[in-house]
N, C-alpha and C positions, 0 to 999 in steps of 0.2 A: 484520255485514258487508253492505255494500250491493251490489246487482247490478252497479253501475258499477265498484266496486273489484274484484269477481270477474272482470269482463270484462277489466279492464286486466291482471290477473295471467295470465289465459288468453292474452291477446295476447302478453305477454312470453314465455311458454313456447313459443308457436307460432313466435316469432321465433328461438328457440333450436333449433328443429327437432325437438322432442320434447315429449311430454306430461309435465310435471314433477309433483312431489308435490302442490303446491297445486292443480293442475288436476285431478288424480285425485280430490281431495276434492270438487271441483265436480261431476264425473261421479258420484261416490258419492252426494252429497246429492241432486242432481237425479234420478239414477236411482232412488234409494230413494223419492223423492216420486212418481215415475211408477209404480213398482211398487205403492205403497200405493193409488194411484187405480185401477190396473188390478185389484187384488184386490177393492176395493169394487165396481168395475164388474162383475166376474165374479159376485160375490155377488148383485148386483142382478138380473143376467140369470137366475141359478138361481132366485132368489126369484120373478121374474116368471113363469117356466115353471111353478114349483110352484103359484103362484096360479092360473094358467090351468087347471091340472089339477084343483085343489081346487074351483074355481068350477063346473067341469063336473060333478064328482062331487056337489057340494052341491045341484045342481038335481035330481038323481035321489034323493039321500039328504040331506034337510035337516039331520039331526043332525050331519053332517060339517062344517057351517059353522064351528064353533068351532076346528076344526083349522087353517083358514086364518088366523084371527086369531092363534092361537098360533104359527104358523110365522113370521108377520111379526115377532113379538117376538123369536124365536130368531135370525132373520136379522139383525135390528137389532143384537143383542148381538155376533154374529159380526163385523159390520162394525166395531163399536167396538173389539173386541179386536184386529182386524187393523190398524186405524189405529194403535193404541197400540203394537203389536208392531213395525211398520215404523218408527215414530218412535224407539223404543228401539234398534232395530238400527242405524239411521243414526247415532245418537249414539255408540253403542259402536264402530261401525266407524270413524267419524271420529276418535275418540279413539285407537284403535289405529293409524290411519294417521299420526297426529301423533307418538305415542310410539315406535312401532317403525319404524326406517328401512326404506324400501322396498328389497327385494333384487331384485325383478323388473326386467327391462329396461324402460326407458321406451318408451311406445308411439310409433311414428313419427308425426311431425306430420301428414304427408299423409293417413295412414290415419285418424288421430284426427279431422281436419277433415272427411274424407269421411263418417265415421259421424255426426259432429255435424250436418253439412248434411243428410244423409238423414233424420235424426231430426226436424230442423226442418221439412223438407218434408212429412213425414207428420203431425206433431203440433204444428207451430210455433205455431198460434193458441192451443192448449191451454197450451203452455209459457209464452207471454206472458201469457195470462189469469190463470195461477196464479203469476206471478212466479217461475217456475222458472229457476234459474241457467243451465240449458242452452239457453235462448232466445238465439239469435244476435242481436247488435246490428247495425244497418246501418252499414257503414263502407266507405270507399274503400281500396283496397289497391294498393301499388306493385309494381314489377317483382320484388322479392325476397320477395313474399308477406307483407310487413309492413303492418299497418294504418297509414293516413296520418292524422295529426291535421289537420283542416281549419281551420287557422289560418295566418296569414302565416308565423309561425315554423315551425310543423309542416311546411308545404309547402316552406319553404326548406331544411329538413333532409332531407326525403324525396326532393325532386326537384333533382338537381344542376344541370341545364341546362334550365330550363323554356322551352318554345317557344310560339308563338302558335297552334299547332294542338294540340288535345287530343282524344284518343279514350278512351272509357270502355266497357269490355266488361261486359255484364250477363248473368250465368248464369241457368239455368232452374231448374225445380222440383227440390228435393232435391240440388242440385249446389252448386259453390263456384268461387271465382275460380281455383283451381289447376288445375281440369279443362279450362281452355282450352289447357293445354300437354300435349303428348304426348311422353313421354320427355324427352330433352334438347333437343328442337326448340323454337325460340322460338315463342311464341303469336302470335296475330294482332296484338295490340297492339305487341309487340316488332318484328314485321316491318314494321308501318306506321311505327313510329318510325325504323327503319333506312332505309327506302326513301323516306319522304315527310316526315320531320322531325316526326312527331307526338310529343307527350308522352303516354305510355300509362298508364292507370289501370284498375282493375277494381273492380266493386261486389261486396261480400259482404253478404248479407241473409238474413233469416228468410223462406224461400219458402212457409211454411205459413200466413202471414198473408194477408188479402185482398189481391188485386192492387191494388185502389184504395188501400189503406193504404200499401203499399210504394211505389206511384206518388207519392202525396202526400209521403211522407218523402224519396223520391229527389229530387223536385223541390226540396224545401227544402235538401237536402244539396248539390245542384248550385249553388243560389243562394249558399250559404255558400262553396262552393268558388270560384266566379268572383269573389266579392268579396274573397277572401283571396289569390287567385292573383297571383304577383309580376309577371307581364307581362300585357298586354292580350290577350284571346283573340279571334282573327280567324276561327277555324273550330272548331266543336265537332262531333264525330262520335260517335254512339252505335251500338254493335253489340250486339244482343240475341239470345240463343239461346233458343228455345222461350218459356217464360213470361217470360224476360228481355225479349223484344221487347214483350210486352204491358205489362210494368212501365214500359218506356221510353215507350210511347205514352200510358200513363196519366199519367206524369210530365209530359209535354207539356201534357196537358189541365189538370192542377192548377197548372202553372206559369202558364198563361194566367189561370186563375181567381184565383190569389193575386197577380197582378201582378209576377211575377218577371221578371228581365231576361235570364236565361241562354238562354231558348228563342229569343231573337233572334239569338244566336250559333250556334245549332244549324243546321247545313247539311246533314248527311247522317244518315239513319237506316237502318241495315242490319239486317234482320229475318230471322233464320235459323231456319226451321222453326217459326215462331210460329203458334199456333192461333187466327187471327183470327176464325174462325167456330166455334171450340170443338173439343173433342177427343171423338170418339165413345166412347172407352173410359170416360171419366168419366160420360157420359150413361148408358151401360150399367150402370155401378156404381150410379148413382142408381136406375135401374129395378129392379135386383135388390134393393136395400135397401127400396124401396117395396113390392115384392111380398111381402116378409117381414112387413109390417104387416097383411096381409089376414087372417091366421089368428091366433087368440089364442095358440096354442102357439108360433108362430114370431115373434110380435110382439116379445118381449124380445130376440130375436137381431138385430133390425133396428138395435139400438144399436151393434152392431159396425160396421155400414156407416156410421153417422152419425159415427163418431170420425175419419173422414178429415178432413183439415185444410180450413180455409176456402179456402186457395189452390188445393187440388185441386178443390174444388167449383166455384170460379170458372172453371175450365177447361172446364166443361160447354159453355158458349157464349162463352167468352172475355170475361168481364165486366171492364170497365176502370174503371167509375165506381161509387160507393157505391150510387146508385139502381138500377144494373143488378142487383145481387144482393139489395138490400133488398126489391125487389118480389116476390122469390121466397121470402122467409122464411116457412116454414110451408106453402108450396105443395107439392102432391103432385108436380108436374112442373115443372122449371125451364124458363123460356121465353127465347128469344133477345131481345136488345135491339138497338135501331138502332145502326148503325155510328158510331163516334166520328169526327168530321170530322178530316181531316189538316191539319197546318200547311202553308199554301200555299207558303211560301218554302223548305221542306225537301224534299230529294230522298229518295225512298224506294226501297230495293233489297230486294225480297222474294225470298227463296231457299227453295226446297222440295227435299225429297229423297223418293225412292220406292224400294222394294225391287224394283220392276218393272224390266225391262231396256228397255222401250220404252213409248210413251205409252198404248197399248191393252192392256198386259199386265194380266190380271185380278188378279195378285198385288199389283201396285201400286195398282190401283183399290180393292181391298178392304182392304189392309193399310197403304197409304201408306208412311211411313218406319218403321213399327211403332207409332207413337203419333199422328202428325198426317197427315191426308190432304193431298194436293197442293192440292185446292180450298180447304182451310182455310188452308194456309200462304201462298197467294197471294190470299186474300180474295175468291174468285170465288163469290158466292152467287147463287142463282136468284131471291132476293128482293132487289129493288133497294135497299131501305133497309138491308140488311145488308152490301152490298158495300163492301169497303175500297177507296176511291178517293182518289187524290192527283193534283195537277196535274203533278208531276214524279215519275214512277214507272217502275220497270223491274223485271225479274224473271229468275230462272233456275231451272231444274229439273235436279236431278242424279239420274240413273238408277243403280240397283244400289247405293244408298247408304242407310244407316240414319240415324235421327234424331240420334244422338250424334256421328257422324262429322262433322256440320256444324260442330262446335266447333273442329276442328283439321285437317281434311283439306286437303292442298295445293291440290287443285282448287278448293275453296271459297275459299281465300285468293286464288287466281288470279282467280276471278270478281270478288271484291271489289276487287282491284287494278285489274282491267280496267275496272270501273265507276267507280272513284274517280279514276283517273289523269287522264282528260281534264277532270274537274271541278276537280281540284287545279291542273292546268296553267293553267286559265282564271282561277284565284284568285291572291291574293298569295302569294309564297313564305313558308314558315315562317321566323321569325326565330331 
């Protein structure tokens, strides 16, 4: 079975609103593969600690050195047996899933997608690198949560009345396209469609990959979209939340590099709580991981910190290009890169949130919106080369609001509407 076939079956089940039997098999196989790797990783950690202890002892008592070599052999066999056991268990469980009808209730699609997205945010690069079926493919999604085939026929089926204005919502780390909606309320895309005649789509992607990888693929996907879209696009608007805003900015960069045409139609870039200068929590995580490498006894435990995804690591300083993160491979401490130049013809609306109730509130200054400080969300760096600057730029700060409320809060949509309305009034009406 190919990964593409599995993905298609997974999408079909999601359209039906529940996790069907075929998709439970994907979770089973993918989960067993992850469990096997987790088991081997745990054995490696224990082996590493054991080696650190025996090396210390052998310095004091040289006759103890053979014990270390013998333990390596034992741990190697434990790893082999573990891999074989998990492989056998996955085959047996898969066979049982096929032969025995499932009696348990299907898992709700929204819950399944939420778990799937969170798993990709945490380990997405690992899933992709190991061809794990749980790695999410990048796709555009319509109003009903159904993936859209980016072909002329597919777009004709998915979009009943395409207009010349298109908006794409791009979610953040560990999240998905359905989380733009709160309860039964329409999401930002649907509201923009109702009020300003937009055709609304959402991006679903593996947020554990490098931001630059997702940016490059998003750029290519948008190019395929505009080439297959049944009407001419007069205005393209991208709305990105958190990492989604960085993916959108990265896509603009790679569109220019690849000679794509869609970025010429891009008129508005709305960035909601995007860490343009990075996220302090990820930098703290890197420092904790690095501190574990300083002692032989804790060095094996540093592996636990390193398993966080490439996407998470990119958030340390908001890396948007391959060269931004490549320069730090193997380095003890990640370093900030120069700001990515903004597209001159595009309007940028930078939105930040803070838990503080006023500008000088120490809670807001230290915690920001829980994940991203206001200075990072608006790109205000004390280092000139790091500042996010654009010729057409505006911003808004919301007090007493957390990071995730930026995806669906009424006041946030009101601010977007207030910023977009005069820009749209000066442009051609949507057909």
